[in-house]
C-alpha distance (Angstrom), angle and dihedral (degrees) to the residues before:
residue distance angle dihedral
M1 . . .
S2 3.78 . .
T3 3.78 120.0 .
C4 3.78 93.0 -158.0
L5 3.82 111.6 120.2
V6 3.81 99.1 171.8
E7 3.79 131.4 16.7
V8 3.79 118.2 -164.6
K9 3.83 120.7 -173.6
D10 3.78 126.8 -172.7
L11 3.83 92.6 -26.2
T12 3.79 115.0 -171.4
K13 3.80 126.4 177.8
S14 3.76 130.6 174.0
F15 3.77 134.6 169.7
K16 3.82 110.5 -144.1
N17 3.80 102.7 -48.3
L18 3.81 96.9 -19.4
L19 3.82 114.1 102.3
V20 3.82 106.6 -149.7
I21 3.83 103.2 168.6
D22 3.82 123.0 21.2
K23 3.81 122.7 -164.1
L24 3.79 96.8 -37.5
S25 3.83 116.6 177.2
I26 3.78 124.7 -176.8
R27 3.82 142.9 142.5
L28 3.79 117.6 -137.4
E29 3.78 108.9 -147.4
K30 3.80 131.5 -161.1
G31 3.79 112.6 -97.3
K32 3.79 97.1 20.4
V33 3.78 132.4 112.8
Y34 3.79 118.4 -136.1
L35 3.77 112.5 -164.1
L36 3.81 114.2 -161.3
K37 3.78 104.0 -156.1
G38 3.77 127.5 -171.5
E39 3.75 147.3 97.2
N40 3.82 122.4 -71.3
G41 3.81 112.6 -72.4
T42 3.81 97.7 24.5
G43 3.84 98.0 114.8
K44 3.82 104.9 -92.3
T45 3.80 95.8 122.9
T46 3.80 90.6 39.0
F47 3.81 89.3 56.4
I48 3.80 91.1 52.5
K49 3.81 91.9 47.1
L50 3.82 90.3 49.8
I51 3.81 91.3 54.0
L52 3.80 90.8 47.1
G53 3.82 90.8 50.2
F54 3.82 96.3 -115.4
Y55 3.82 88.2 122.4
K56 3.80 131.4 30.6
P57 3.79 118.9 -131.0
N58 3.80 120.1 -119.9
K59 3.81 88.1 -137.8
G60 3.79 138.3 -2.3
T61 3.78 134.6 45.1
I62 3.80 137.0 -87.6
R63 3.80 118.4 -162.4
R64 3.79 117.6 -169.0
F65 3.78 121.1 -157.9
Y66 3.79 100.1 169.5
K67 3.81 126.1 101.1
N68 3.79 102.9 -173.4
F69 3.81 120.2 46.0
R70 3.78 141.4 150.9
Y71 3.77 131.0 -150.1
V72 3.80 128.6 -160.9
A73 3.79 113.1 -167.6
E74 3.77 119.3 -149.6
L75 3.77 90.6 -96.7
L76 3.77 136.2 -28.5
P77 3.78 116.9 -157.2
F78 3.78 113.1 -130.8
K79 3.79 116.7 -146.8
S80 3.80 95.4 166.8
D81 3.79 127.9 121.5
L82 3.83 88.0 -145.5
K83 3.74 117.6 118.0
V84 3.81 116.4 -120.0
N85 3.82 89.0 -113.7
T86 3.82 93.1 55.8
Y87 3.79 92.2 43.4
L88 3.80 92.6 52.4
N89 3.81 91.9 46.8
S90 3.79 90.8 53.3
L91 3.79 97.2 45.8
L92 3.80 95.1 42.3
A93 3.80 89.3 52.7
L94 3.82 89.8 54.1
M95 3.82 90.2 46.0
K96 3.85 90.3 47.3
E97 3.81 89.8 -127.2
K98 3.78 129.5 134.3
R99 3.79 125.1 -124.2
D100 3.83 113.6 -94.2
S101 3.78 106.7 -150.9
E102 3.79 91.8 -179.3
L103 3.81 90.9 57.1
E104 3.83 90.8 44.0
S105 3.80 89.0 55.2
Y106 3.80 93.6 42.9
L107 3.83 91.1 54.7
Q108 3.82 91.1 41.3
L109 3.77 93.8 -127.9
E110 3.82 116.3 -166.4
L111 3.80 95.2 -136.2
N112 3.81 97.8 177.2
K113 3.79 96.3 50.0
R114 3.78 121.9 99.0
L115 3.77 115.8 -109.4
K116 3.82 92.6 -124.5
N117 3.83 90.5 56.6
L118 3.81 96.9 53.0
S119 3.78 121.1 114.0
K120 3.82 119.5 -123.6
G121 3.79 90.6 -99.1
N122 3.82 93.4 49.9
V123 3.81 91.3 49.1
K124 3.80 87.7 52.6
K125 3.82 91.1 51.3
V126 3.82 91.0 53.4
L127 3.82 90.2 50.3
L128 3.79 91.8 47.4
Y129 3.81 90.6 50.1
L130 3.77 89.8 55.0
A131 3.80 90.0 49.4
F132 3.81 94.7 49.7
V133 3.82 101.7 39.7
G134 3.80 115.8 103.1
N135 3.80 124.3 -0.5
P136 3.78 112.3 -51.7
E137 3.81 117.6 176.1
I138 3.81 92.7 -148.3
V139 3.79 132.9 17.0
F140 3.81 123.4 -160.8
L141 3.80 111.5 -155.0
D142 3.76 120.2 -173.4
E143 3.85 109.8 -164.9
P144 3.83 91.7 -26.2
L145 3.80 96.1 177.8
D146 3.82 97.3 46.0
G147 3.78 111.3 118.5
L148 3.81 95.1 13.9
D149 3.80 122.7 116.6
A150 3.82 118.8 -116.5
Q151 3.80 93.9 -98.1
M152 3.80 93.8 51.1
Q153 3.83 90.9 45.8
K154 3.80 88.9 57.4
K155 3.83 90.9 47.4
V156 3.81 91.8 51.8
V157 3.80 92.7 49.4
S158 3.81 89.7 47.2
Y159 3.82 89.3 51.8
L160 3.82 90.7 52.5
K161 3.80 88.4 54.5
E162 3.82 90.9 51.5
R163 3.85 90.9 58.2
P164 3.83 102.4 52.0
E165 3.80 93.5 153.1
I166 3.81 90.8 71.2
C167 3.82 123.9 84.5
Y168 3.80 111.0 -129.5
L169 3.77 124.6 -162.1
I170 3.80 104.5 -168.2
S171 3.77 125.7 -174.0
S172 3.78 116.7 -161.1
H173 3.76 139.5 150.0
N174 3.81 89.3 -160.4
T175 3.80 109.3 51.9
K176 3.82 99.9 165.2
N177 3.80 95.2 107.9
L178 3.79 92.5 42.2
N179 3.79 96.6 55.6
S180 3.81 92.4 89.0
L181 3.80 91.7 65.1
K182 3.82 113.0 113.4
N183 3.79 128.4 -135.4
K184 3.80 92.3 25.7
E185 3.75 135.1 150.6
V186 3.79 119.0 -156.8
I187 3.82 117.0 -142.9
T188 3.78 111.9 -168.0
F189 3.78 120.5 -148.9
D190 3.80 117.4 -165.4
């Protein structure tokens, strides 16, 4: 049985006259961490969005072999009056996943707060919860530690280590806290 979840061959993407990704080839394997490293605007998020099908490549191919994935965007602003608890119940029902009270506690979710009143860090924790709940094969994380305090950053990295069976594709311009992850491959964007 193959452990390949995504196969990218000669991927090229440009926006107007700006070449963002040039002939990138890589295989994303089950149980590995792929750390996309680089400054803002170097193509890390574009690469994730290409794999997810949000963008079409100018050239090259992307083959997807996964069935169950999660994606955490850099940050989604919540303007909803819904409480976190209600929001999670609704989304988890759509995802056909059960609540994970242990994970809720671990991430210190503020379940009775309204989404629109959450801080940037607390929004990020809700998004990370949705990425980690259940059994995804691959998780795409765009700047997963941004907005989190130092203690929560360590907890998130520790959680990633506890789930080594999952493939993680992590985009970050600050990789200091992610360097302790095992079985990782660093892909530099510049």
